[in-house]
N, C-alpha and C positions, 0 to 999 in steps of 0.2 A: 934120025940123026939127032942128037941133043943141042938143048938151044943153050943158047951162056949162061953162064952164071948170072949175070945182070937183068938178065930178061923175067926170071924164074922168081927172084924175090917180090918184084910189085905182084905179082897177083897173088901170093900168099897173105901179105898185108890186106890185098881189098877183100880177099874170103873170109878174113877175120873182122874186119868191119862189117861187111855185110852180114855176119853171122850175130854183130852184137845187136845190129838196127833188128834183126828181125825177131831175136829174145826181147828187145823192150816194147818191142809194139805186140807181141803176145801178152805179155806183162801185161798192161796198159788195159788191154781190150780183155783180158781177163779181169782184172780189177774194177773195169765198166758192169762188167755181167753182174758181178755181186752187187756192187750199189745199186744198179734197178732193182735187180731181184730183193734186195734189202726194204728198198721203197716202196715194193709193189705190198710187203705185208707188213710195213711198220703202219698203224694205227693211225689215223686223221687225229690232228689236236681236238681236245674236246669241245666241245661248245659251252659256255655260259651256265646253259640249263641242263646238260650232261653233267657238269660239275658238281652243280646245285645236288640234280639226284643222288651222285656218287658220294658226298657227302652226307646227305639224308642217310643212305643205307649203313655209312659206317656209324654214324652217331644214333642211330635210333632212331630215324626219322624227326628229333629234336633241330636239326640245322634248319636255321632262317638266314640268310642273305642279307647284309646290310641293308637298311633302306627299304627291307619287305616290311612294313608298317600294315599293311593289310591286314595279316597275319597275324603281328602283334594285337591289335583293334581286339581280338575276338577275345585272348586270353584273359584269364582272371585266376590267378597261379596260388592266392591265398585265400579263394572262395568267400572275399566279405562280399562281394554284390556290383563290385567297383571295379571298370578293367583296369588291367594296370598300364593302361600309356595316359590312365587320368590321375596317378597317383606319382607322388613326388619322391623318387629313391636315393637323392640323394642331399647331403647333410644342407650345402649352399641351398638349393631349391627350395627346402623346409623351411632353411631360415630368413630366405628373403621372402615368401610366403608369409610366415609368422609376422613379422617384421611390417609390410604392406596391409595384411590384413587387420592389424591391430589400431597401425597407425589411420587408417581410413576409417576403421569404426568409431576410433576417438574421436578424431576428427567431427564427428557429424555432430556432436554434442557443443562443440563449439562455433559451428556453422554447417548449416545441413546444404549438402549440396542438389542441384539442382538434376542430375543424373539420376536420385534417387527418386524412383515413381511413387508421386503420393499417394498412392493408394495401395501402395504397400507398405508403410511406415507402420511397423510394429515391432516386437520384437525378433521373430522371426526372420521378417523383413531387415534388420538392419544386421542380420548374419548374412543373410544371401546375398546384402547389395556390397558390403566387403569385400567376402568370399570372391564372385564374379569381378568386381575392380582391382583385386590384388592378383586376379589371373591374367591380367590384359599388359599391351606394351606399354609402359609409360613415358611415350613420348611427348614431345609438345603438344600434338593436338589433344593426348588426354588430359594433360594439364589444363588448358584453354575449358575444358568442358567440364573439367570437377569446380572448376571456381577457384577463389582465393583460399590459403590456408596450407595449399599440400607443398609438398618439398619429397625430394627422391631420398627415400631412408634405407633403399637394399640395393643388389642388381634385380632386373625381370628374373621371374622366374625362365628356367632354361626349358625345362623338358616340357610343360604344358602352357600354351599360350590359349587364352580363351579366343581369340580373334582368329584362331586357324585351327581346329579343334574337332576329330572327329564326332562328336557328340553337339558342337554348334555350342549354344546357352543352356542347351538341357543335360546340366552337370550332375542336378541332384536326384538321386535314387527316392522311389515313391511304393518299392514291393520290396519285401523278403527274398530271401536266396542268393546263389551265386550268379555271376552276371552268364546269360546268352546274348546268340545273336539276334535274336526274335524281340529281345528288351527294349532295342531301340526302334520298333515296330509299333509295340503294343503299347505304351503310356508307361513304361517304367520307371522312364528317366523324364525329367520335368526342368523347368527354368525356374517352376516353383516349390517350394517344401516349406508347410508349418511346423512349430516346434516340435510334434509328434517324429512327422519324418525327418529331421534334424538327426533327431535323437535315436530313432530305431533303425533308420537305413543309411546314414551317410556319416555317423560317429560311432566309436567303442569306449565303453566305459572306461577308466583308469582310476579314481582314487576318490573319495571323501573327505579328504587332509588336501587342506589348500597347498601343505607344504611341498606337495611331489606333484602340482601344477605348474605348468606351461604357457607363455604368452601364446594365445591362441586357442587355448582349450576352452570350452562351452562350458557352463552352469546350468542345469536345469531343475526345475523345479515343476513338481506336478500338484494342480490344485484340482482335485474332482468337480467341486460346486460349481466349475466355471464349463459348459456341460461344450460350449463351441469349441474352445483351447485352450484346456487344460494345462497345457505345458507352456513352462515359461522359461527363456532363455537369455542368458548372459554371457558376455564374451571377456574372460579373463585376462589383463592387460599386463600386467604384474607392475613391472616401476611403470608409470605415466612418462610418454614423451613430451607431452606438452605442461608445463610447471608443475615438475617434480616434485617432492618434498620429501624424497627418501625413504616413502613408503614402498613395498614388493605387494600390495594385494587388491590394485585398482583392478575395477570393474566398468565395463559401459553397457550401457541398456534401453531398450526403449519400453517405456511404461503401458506401453499397449494404446490403442482407438479403441472410441465406441462412439453411438452416433451422437453423442453431445461433446465428445471431448478427442480430439486427435491425439492425445500424449506424448509425450514428452523425451528428447534422450537426456540419460543421467549419466554422470559420472560419478563414480563412490567408493571410498574402500569396504572391504569385505567386513573390517574391523569394527565400519560403523553399521551397516548391514548386521551385524553379529544382537545390535540391540533395535532390531526395529520393532516397534509397537507391536506388530503380529506377528507372534512367534512362529510363524508358517512361512513365512517368508524371511527367513534368518538362515544362511548358508552352513549351518553347524551341524557335527555328522548326527546327534541327538534327534535332530528335526525330520522325521519322518517325510516331509512332504520337499525334501531337498535329495535330489537324485546324485550331487554329484557332481564331478567334473569328466568331462567325456573330450575324446581327441577324434577332428577330424580325420576318416580311415584313407582322405588323400594324402596324409603324412603319417601313416602306418607302414 
């Protein structure tokens, strides 16, 4: 017997609704299964070490993550014997160093600093002292230690801080050759460097023409009859910072010490030295004892 019409319609609607629910549930289950499979085969995020390895492979092993100073310490890319971390690579740092270096050296003419060891007061000693102090942080403590007569002349050198430096105070090279890690253990870097070492291992020849020299360059003389210290060094100031007179050829140097004479610091124009009583001390191109102007390798 047939059911009444009003009884059959609700059953069809429920059947349609049930079909929709079934299809939706099946679709969700299928999507979830695909997601789980995708997660199963997706590689885990690379660790920082893995990223470094990959980048090294992509760049021919030349990649070095930022802050990896331990690797940079061993690099001497120009093979000049000085590690790259000891060289001033920006114009601002080179300019700051020149200003501090020449100012500190010039100030010794007016007032010797107690921080300059009395046993190292000679021509090379003046250069070493001014180099070291130029590379320090010039804070209030530094000014108090140095004594009167000092003022801020430039920003501090940013790349190289002598108080936090892989070579410590031993910043002067003492032998030929490019930099090797073993140099830090076998005495090829020292706190001390005489005139010969400053010329041969820590600076490079620039010119014999004073018009091409820059403040902070070193002048070298070679006097072979002085057996112990045949090399003499002066520091080129260019224009004087203290008591300027418009001249652009000022130099400062220590005359050297002897058992009977402690020597003294002098500040003079090259044009005056051109007429030195002994022609072997004249800074002119015709004087074979004048070796010329040299530039510190940390500025190259």
